[in-house]
TIKOL-520897 format. One record per atom (N, C-alpha, C): atom name; x, y, z; residue in one letter; residue number from 0. Coordinates in nm, 2 decimals. Each point is the difference from the previous one (the first is absolute). Layout:
keba CA	x X	y Y	z Z	torlum A	mikol NUM
...
This chain:
keba N	x 1.38	y -8.11	z -6.34	torlum M	mikol 0
keba CA	x -0.06	y -0.17	z -0.06	torlum M	mikol 0
keba C	x -0.08	y 0.05	z -0.11	torlum M	mikol 0
keba N	x -0.03	y -0.05	z -0.10	torlum P	mikol 1
keba CA	x -0.13	y 0.02	z -0.09	torlum P	mikol 1
keba C	x -0.13	y -0.03	z 0.04	torlum P	mikol 1
keba N	x -0.07	y 0.02	z -0.03	torlum G	mikol 2
keba CA	x -0.12	y 0.01	z 0.06	torlum G	mikol 2
keba C	x -0.05	y -0.01	z 0.14	torlum G	mikol 2
keba N	x 0.11	y 0.08	z 0.08	torlum G	mikol 3
keba CA	x 0.00	y 0.03	z 0.14	torlum G	mikol 3
keba C	x -0.05	y 0.11	z 0.02	torlum G	mikol 3
keba N	x -0.01	y -0.01	z 0.13	torlum E	mikol 4
keba CA	x -0.06	y 0.16	z 0.05	torlum E	mikol 4
keba C	x 0.06	y 0.11	z -0.03	torlum E	mikol 4
keba N	x -0.08	y 0.12	z -0.03	torlum S	mikol 5
keba CA	x 0.06	y 0.13	z -0.04	torlum S	mikol 5
keba C	x 0.05	y 0.06	z 0.12	torlum S	mikol 5
keba N	x 0.10	y 0.11	z -0.01	torlum R	mikol 6
keba CA	x 0.03	y 0.07	z 0.09	torlum R	mikol 6
keba C	x -0.11	y 0.08	z 0.05	torlum R	mikol 6
keba N	x -0.09	y 0.05	z -0.03	torlum L	mikol 7
keba CA	x -0.13	y 0.04	z 0.05	torlum L	mikol 7
keba C	x -0.10	y -0.08	z 0.06	torlum L	mikol 7
keba N	x 0.00	y -0.13	z -0.07	torlum D	mikol 8
keba CA	x -0.08	y -0.09	z 0.08	torlum D	mikol 8
keba C	x 0.08	y -0.08	z 0.17	torlum D	mikol 8
keba N	x 0.10	y 0.03	z -0.03	torlum A	mikol 9
keba CA	x 0.07	y -0.02	z 0.12	torlum A	mikol 9
keba C	x 0.01	y 0.10	z 0.10	torlum A	mikol 9
keba N	x -0.01	y 0.12	z -0.06	torlum L	mikol 10
keba CA	x 0.04	y 0.12	z 0.11	torlum L	mikol 10
keba C	x -0.16	y 0.02	z 0.05	torlum L	mikol 10
keba N	x -0.15	y -0.04	z -0.05	torlum A	mikol 11
keba CA	x -0.12	y 0.00	z 0.05	torlum A	mikol 11
keba C	x -0.02	y -0.14	z 0.10	torlum A	mikol 11
keba N	x 0.10	y -0.10	z -0.02	torlum R	mikol 12
keba CA	x -0.03	y -0.11	z 0.06	torlum R	mikol 12
keba C	x 0.09	y 0.03	z 0.14	torlum R	mikol 12
keba N	x 0.08	y 0.09	z 0.00	torlum Y	mikol 13
keba CA	x 0.12	y 0.04	z 0.13	torlum Y	mikol 13
keba C	x -0.11	y 0.11	z 0.07	torlum Y	mikol 13
keba N	x -0.04	y 0.07	z -0.06	torlum A	mikol 14
keba CA	x -0.09	y 0.14	z 0.06	torlum A	mikol 14
keba C	x -0.11	y -0.07	z 0.05	torlum A	mikol 14
keba N	x -0.10	y -0.10	z -0.07	torlum D	mikol 15
keba CA	x -0.08	y -0.10	z 0.11	torlum D	mikol 15
keba C	x 0.05	y -0.03	z 0.14	torlum D	mikol 15
keba N	x 0.12	y -0.06	z -0.05	torlum G	mikol 16
keba CA	x 0.05	y -0.06	z 0.15	torlum G	mikol 16
keba C	x 0.06	y 0.09	z 0.09	torlum G	mikol 16
keba N	x 0.01	y 0.14	z -0.07	torlum C	mikol 17
keba CA	x 0.02	y 0.12	z 0.12	torlum C	mikol 17
keba C	x -0.07	y 0.03	z 0.07	torlum C	mikol 17
keba N	x -0.15	y -0.01	z -0.05	torlum A	mikol 18
keba CA	x -0.11	y 0.03	z 0.00	torlum A	mikol 18
keba C	x -0.07	y -0.09	z 0.13	torlum A	mikol 18
keba N	x 0.02	y -0.09	z -0.05	torlum R	mikol 19
keba CA	x -0.06	y -0.12	z 0.09	torlum R	mikol 19
keba C	x 0.10	y 0.04	z 0.17	torlum R	mikol 19
keba N	x 0.16	y 0.00	z -0.02	torlum V	mikol 20
keba CA	x 0.06	y 0.02	z 0.13	torlum V	mikol 20
keba C	x -0.07	y 0.08	z 0.08	torlum V	mikol 20
keba N	x -0.02	y 0.13	z -0.08	torlum L	mikol 21
keba CA	x -0.06	y 0.14	z 0.03	torlum L	mikol 21
keba C	x -0.12	y -0.01	z 0.11	torlum L	mikol 21
keba N	x -0.10	y -0.12	z -0.08	torlum S	mikol 22
keba CA	x -0.11	y 0.03	z 0.06	torlum S	mikol 22
keba C	x -0.01	y -0.14	z 0.12	torlum S	mikol 22
keba N	x 0.11	y -0.05	z 0.01	torlum R	mikol 23
keba CA	x -0.01	y -0.07	z 0.12	torlum R	mikol 23
keba C	x 0.02	y 0.06	z 0.15	torlum R	mikol 23
keba N	x -0.06	y -0.01	z 0.13	torlum R	mikol 24
keba CA	x -0.03	y 0.07	z 0.11	torlum R	mikol 24
keba C	x 0.06	y -0.11	z 0.10	torlum R	mikol 24
keba N	x -0.02	y -0.13	z -0.03	torlum D	mikol 25
keba CA	x 0.06	y -0.08	z 0.08	torlum D	mikol 25
keba C	x 0.14	y -0.01	z 0.06	torlum D	mikol 25
keba N	x 0.12	y 0.04	z -0.07	torlum A	mikol 26
keba CA	x 0.14	y 0.00	z 0.03	torlum A	mikol 26
keba C	x 0.04	y 0.13	z 0.02	torlum A	mikol 26
keba N	x 0.10	y 0.03	z 0.12	torlum R	mikol 27
keba CA	x 0.05	y 0.08	z 0.02	torlum R	mikol 27
keba C	x 0.16	y 0.03	z -0.09	torlum R	mikol 27
keba N	x 0.03	y -0.09	z -0.05	torlum C	mikol 28
keba CA	x 0.12	y -0.02	z -0.11	torlum C	mikol 28
keba C	x -0.02	y -0.10	z -0.11	torlum C	mikol 28
keba N	x 0.03	y 0.04	z -0.11	torlum V	mikol 29
keba CA	x -0.03	y -0.12	z -0.08	torlum V	mikol 29
keba C	x 0.16	y -0.02	z -0.11	torlum V	mikol 29
keba N	x 0.01	y -0.15	z 0.00	torlum L	mikol 30
keba CA	x 0.15	y -0.01	z -0.06	torlum L	mikol 30
keba C	x -0.02	y -0.06	z -0.16	torlum L	mikol 30
keba N	x 0.02	y 0.05	z -0.08	torlum L	mikol 31
keba CA	x -0.01	y -0.03	z -0.18	torlum L	mikol 31
keba C	x 0.13	y -0.04	z -0.03	torlum L	mikol 31
keba N	x -0.01	y -0.12	z -0.04	torlum V	mikol 32
keba CA	x 0.09	y -0.06	z -0.05	torlum V	mikol 32
keba C	x -0.01	y -0.03	z -0.19	torlum V	mikol 32
keba N	x 0.10	y 0.09	z -0.07	torlum V	mikol 33
keba CA	x -0.09	y 0.02	z -0.17	torlum V	mikol 33
keba C	x 0.16	y 0.00	z -0.05	torlum V	mikol 33
keba N	x -0.05	y -0.04	z -0.13	torlum H	mikol 34
keba CA	x 0.11	y 0.02	z -0.09	torlum H	mikol 34
keba C	x 0.03	y 0.13	z -0.04	torlum H	mikol 34
keba N	x 0.17	y 0.04	z -0.03	torlum D	mikol 35
keba CA	x 0.03	y 0.12	z -0.04	torlum D	mikol 35
keba C	x -0.11	y 0.11	z -0.12	torlum D	mikol 35
keba N	x -0.10	y -0.05	z -0.04	torlum V	mikol 36
keba CA	x -0.09	y 0.10	z -0.12	torlum V	mikol 36
keba C	x -0.07	y 0.07	z 0.11	torlum V	mikol 36
keba N	x -0.09	y -0.07	z 0.10	torlum P	mikol 37
keba CA	x -0.09	y 0.05	z 0.05	torlum P	mikol 37
keba C	x 0.08	y 0.12	z 0.11	torlum P	mikol 37
keba N	x 0.14	y -0.03	z 0.04	torlum I	mikol 38
keba CA	x 0.10	y 0.11	z 0.05	torlum I	mikol 38
keba C	x -0.01	y 0.12	z -0.07	torlum I	mikol 38
keba N	x 0.06	y -0.03	z -0.12	torlum R	mikol 39
keba CA	x 0.02	y 0.07	z -0.13	torlum R	mikol 39
keba C	x -0.09	y 0.12	z -0.01	torlum R	mikol 39
keba N	x -0.15	y -0.06	z 0.00	torlum F	mikol 40
keba CA	x -0.10	y 0.08	z -0.02	torlum F	mikol 40
keba C	x -0.04	y 0.10	z 0.11	torlum F	mikol 40
keba N	x 0.03	y -0.06	z 0.12	torlum L	mikol 41
keba CA	x -0.04	y 0.08	z 0.13	torlum L	mikol 41
keba C	x 0.10	y 0.11	z 0.02	torlum L	mikol 41
keba N	x 0.15	y -0.05	z -0.07	torlum H	mikol 42
keba CA	x 0.11	y 0.13	z 0.04	torlum H	mikol 42
keba C	x -0.04	y 0.10	z -0.11	torlum H	mikol 42
keba N	x -0.05	y -0.06	z -0.11	torlum N	mikol 43
keba CA	x -0.04	y 0.13	z -0.11	torlum N	mikol 43
keba C	x -0.10	y 0.05	z 0.05	torlum N	mikol 43
keba N	x -0.13	y -0.03	z 0.05	torlum A	mikol 44
keba CA	x -0.08	y 0.06	z 0.04	torlum A	mikol 44
keba C	x 0.02	y 0.13	z 0.11	torlum A	mikol 44
keba N	x 0.10	y -0.09	z 0.08	torlum L	mikol 45
keba CA	x 0.00	y 0.11	z 0.12	torlum L	mikol 45
keba C	x 0.14	y 0.09	z -0.05	torlum L	mikol 45
keba N	x 0.02	y 0.00	z -0.10	torlum L	mikol 46
keba CA	x 0.11	y 0.07	z -0.09	torlum L	mikol 46
keba C	x 0.14	y 0.04	z 0.06	torlum L	mikol 46
keba N	x 0.04	y -0.18	z 0.05	torlum R	mikol 47
keba CA	x 0.13	y 0.01	z 0.05	torlum R	mikol 47
keba C	x 0.07	y -0.09	z -0.12	torlum R	mikol 47
keba N	x 0.15	y 0.09	z -0.02	torlum P	mikol 48
keba CA	x 0.10	y -0.05	z -0.09	torlum P	mikol 48
keba C	x 0.01	y -0.18	z 0.04	torlum P	mikol 48
keba N	x -0.02	y -0.05	z -0.13	torlum I	mikol 49
keba CA	x 0.05	y -0.16	z -0.02	torlum I	mikol 49
keba C	x 0.08	y -0.02	z -0.11	torlum I	mikol 49
keba N	x 0.11	y -0.10	z 0.03	torlum R	mikol 50
keba CA	x 0.10	y -0.02	z -0.12	torlum R	mikol 50
keba C	x -0.10	y -0.10	z -0.08	torlum R	mikol 50
keba N	x -0.01	y 0.06	z -0.12	torlum S	mikol 51
keba CA	x -0.10	y -0.11	z -0.04	torlum S	mikol 51
keba C	x 0.07	y -0.02	z -0.18	torlum S	mikol 51
keba N	x 0.12	y 0.05	z -0.02	torlum R	mikol 52
keba CA	x 0.05	y 0.00	z -0.15	torlum R	mikol 52
keba C	x 0.07	y -0.20	z 0.05	torlum R	mikol 52
keba N	x -0.01	y -0.01	z -0.16	torlum P	mikol 53
keba CA	x 0.04	y -0.14	z -0.03	torlum P	mikol 53
keba C	x 0.14	y -0.01	z 0.11	torlum P	mikol 53
keba N	x 0.02	y -0.12	z 0.03	torlum G	mikol 54
keba CA	x 0.14	y -0.04	z 0.07	torlum G	mikol 54
keba C	x 0.04	y 0.11	z 0.09	torlum G	mikol 54
keba N	x -0.05	y 0.07	z 0.08	torlum A	mikol 55
keba CA	x 0.01	y 0.11	z 0.13	torlum A	mikol 55
keba C	x -0.02	y -0.10	z 0.12	torlum A	mikol 55
keba N	x 0.11	y 0.04	z 0.08	torlum H	mikol 56
keba CA	x 0.01	y -0.10	z 0.12	torlum H	mikol 56
keba C	x -0.09	y 0.03	z 0.10	torlum H	mikol 56
keba N	x -0.12	y -0.15	z 0.04	torlum R	mikol 57
keba CA	x -0.07	y 0.03	z 0.07	torlum R	mikol 57
keba C	x -0.02	y -0.12	z 0.11	torlum R	mikol 57
keba N	x -0.01	y 0.03	z 0.15	torlum R	mikol 58
keba CA	x -0.02	y -0.10	z 0.07	torlum R	mikol 58
keba C	x -0.11	y -0.08	z -0.03	torlum R	mikol 58
keba N	x 0.05	y -0.16	z 0.03	torlum E	mikol 59
keba CA	x -0.10	y -0.12	z -0.01	torlum E	mikol 59
keba C	x -0.09	y 0.03	z 0.08	torlum E	mikol 59
keba N	x -0.02	y 0.04	z 0.13	torlum L	mikol 60
keba CA	x -0.09	y 0.04	z 0.11	torlum L	mikol 60
keba C	x 0.00	y 0.14	z 0.02	torlum L	mikol 60
keba N	x -0.13	y 0.07	z -0.01	torlum E	mikol 61
keba CA	x 0.01	y 0.12	z -0.01	torlum E	mikol 61
keba C	x -0.13	y 0.05	z 0.11	torlum E	mikol 61
keba N	x 0.03	y 0.07	z 0.10	torlum R	mikol 62
keba CA	x -0.12	y 0.00	z 0.11	torlum R	mikol 62
keba C	x -0.05	y 0.16	z -0.03	torlum R	mikol 62
keba N	x -0.14	y -0.01	z -0.06	torlum L	mikol 63
keba CA	x -0.07	y 0.16	z 0.02	torlum L	mikol 63
keba C	x -0.07	y 0.01	z 0.10	torlum L	mikol 63
keba N	x 0.03	y 0.10	z 0.11	torlum C	mikol 64
keba CA	x -0.13	y 0.03	z 0.14	torlum C	mikol 64
keba C	x -0.06	y 0.13	z -0.04	torlum C	mikol 64
keba N	x -0.16	y -0.05	z 0.00	torlum V	mikol 65
keba CA	x -0.06	y 0.08	z -0.03	torlum V	mikol 65
keba C	x -0.13	y 0.05	z 0.09	torlum V	mikol 65
keba N	x -0.02	y 0.10	z 0.03	torlum G	mikol 66
keba CA	x -0.15	y 0.01	z 0.10	torlum G	mikol 66
keba C	x -0.12	y 0.00	z -0.10	torlum G	mikol 66
keba N	x -0.12	y -0.02	z 0.06	torlum E	mikol 67
keba CA	x -0.09	y 0.03	z -0.06	torlum E	mikol 67
keba C	x -0.05	y 0.14	z -0.09	torlum E	mikol 67
keba N	x 0.05	y 0.13	z 0.08	torlum P	mikol 68
keba CA	x 0.03	y 0.11	z -0.10	torlum P	mikol 68
keba C	x 0.06	y -0.06	z -0.13	torlum P	mikol 68
keba N	x 0.09	y -0.03	z 0.02	torlum Q	mikol 69
keba CA	x 0.11	y -0.03	z -0.14	torlum Q	mikol 69
keba C	x -0.07	y -0.08	z -0.10	torlum Q	mikol 69
keba N	x -0.06	y -0.12	z 0.06	torlum L	mikol 70
keba CA	x -0.07	y -0.09	z -0.08	torlum L	mikol 70
keba C	x -0.11	y 0.03	z -0.07	torlum L	mikol 70
keba N	x -0.07	y 0.12	z 0.09	torlum A	mikol 71
keba CA	x -0.11	y 0.07	z -0.08	torlum A	mikol 71
keba C	x 0.01	y 0.08	z -0.09	torlum A	mikol 71
keba N	x 0.15	y 0.08	z 0.03	torlum A	mikol 72
keba CA	x 0.03	y 0.07	z -0.11	torlum A	mikol 72
keba C	x 0.03	y -0.05	z -0.10	torlum A	mikol 72
keba N	x 0.10	y -0.11	z -0.01	torlum G	mikol 73
keba CA	x 0.03	y -0.08	z -0.10	torlum G	mikol 73
keba C	x -0.12	y -0.06	z -0.09	torlum G	mikol 73
keba N	x -0.07	y -0.03	z 0.05	torlum L	mikol 74
keba CA	x -0.12	y -0.08	z -0.07	torlum L	mikol 74
keba C	x -0.08	y 0.10	z -0.05	torlum L	mikol 74
keba N	x -0.03	y 0.13	z 0.04	torlum A	mikol 75
keba CA	x -0.06	y 0.08	z -0.08	torlum A	mikol 75
keba C	x 0.09	y 0.04	z -0.11	torlum A	mikol 75
keba N	x 0.14	y 0.01	z -0.01	torlum V	mikol 76
keba CA	x 0.08	y 0.02	z -0.10	torlum V	mikol 76
keba C	x -0.05	y -0.10	z -0.10	torlum V	mikol 76
keba N	x 0.02	y -0.12	z 0.05	torlum M	mikol 77
keba CA	x -0.01	y -0.16	z -0.08	torlum M	mikol 77
keba C	x -0.17	y 0.01	z -0.08	torlum M	mikol 77
keba N	x -0.11	y 0.08	z 0.05	torlum R	mikol 78
keba CA	x -0.11	y 0.00	z -0.03	torlum R	mikol 78
keba C	x -0.02	y 0.10	z -0.13	torlum R	mikol 78
keba N	x 0.11	y 0.10	z 0.04	torlum R	mikol 79
keba CA	x -0.02	y 0.12	z -0.09	torlum R	mikol 79
keba C	x 0.07	y -0.04	z -0.18	torlum R	mikol 79
keba N	x 0.09	y -0.09	z 0.04	torlum R	mikol 80
keba CA	x 0.08	y -0.07	z -0.13	torlum R	mikol 80
keba C	x -0.09	y -0.05	z -0.06	torlum R	mikol 80
keba N	x -0.09	y -0.08	z 0.07	torlum L	mikol 81
keba CA	x -0.07	y -0.14	z -0.07	torlum L	mikol 81
keba C	x -0.11	y 0.10	z -0.08	torlum L	mikol 81
keba N	x -0.06	y 0.11	z 0.10	torlum S	mikol 82
keba CA	x -0.10	y 0.09	z -0.09	torlum S	mikol 82
keba C	x 0.08	y 0.08	z -0.14	torlum S	mikol 82
keba N	x 0.10	y 0.00	z 0.01	torlum G	mikol 83
keba CA	x 0.07	y 0.10	z -0.12	torlum G	mikol 83
keba C	x 0.06	y 0.14	z 0.03	torlum G	mikol 83
keba N	x -0.04	y 0.03	z 0.13	torlum L	mikol 84
keba CA	x 0.02	y 0.12	z 0.03	torlum L	mikol 84
keba C	x 0.18	y -0.01	z 0.08	torlum L	mikol 84
keba N	x 0.06	y 0.13	z -0.01	torlum P	mikol 85
keba CA	x 0.10	y -0.03	z 0.05	torlum P	mikol 85
keba C	x 0.03	y 0.05	z 0.14	torlum P	mikol 85
keba N	x 0.10	y -0.10	z 0.06	torlum P	mikol 86
keba CA	x 0.02	y -0.05	z 0.13	torlum P	mikol 86
keba C	x -0.04	y 0.13	z 0.10	torlum P	mikol 86
keba N	x 0.02	y 0.14	z -0.06	torlum V	mikol 87
keba CA	x 0.00	y 0.13	z 0.07	torlum V	mikol 87
keba C	x 0.13	y 0.07	z 0.05	torlum V	mikol 87
């Protein structure tokens, strides 16, 4: 959308959200309900292939189960990308 959020701004916002989830110690399990872009960012950060070309078939609902170590690893990759560093 014109004048909307850039992909890097969105990535920064999603990374901040992941950091907030990781910082919580009051829950054993957290359910996040999000749109496809945060899921895609996390998939990409975890180096899992995801169909992203236009017209590729995607399920309307997709479940991505990650534990604390995977979420922390994904967050580290997102932070590296935001810093202009390669994802490693």
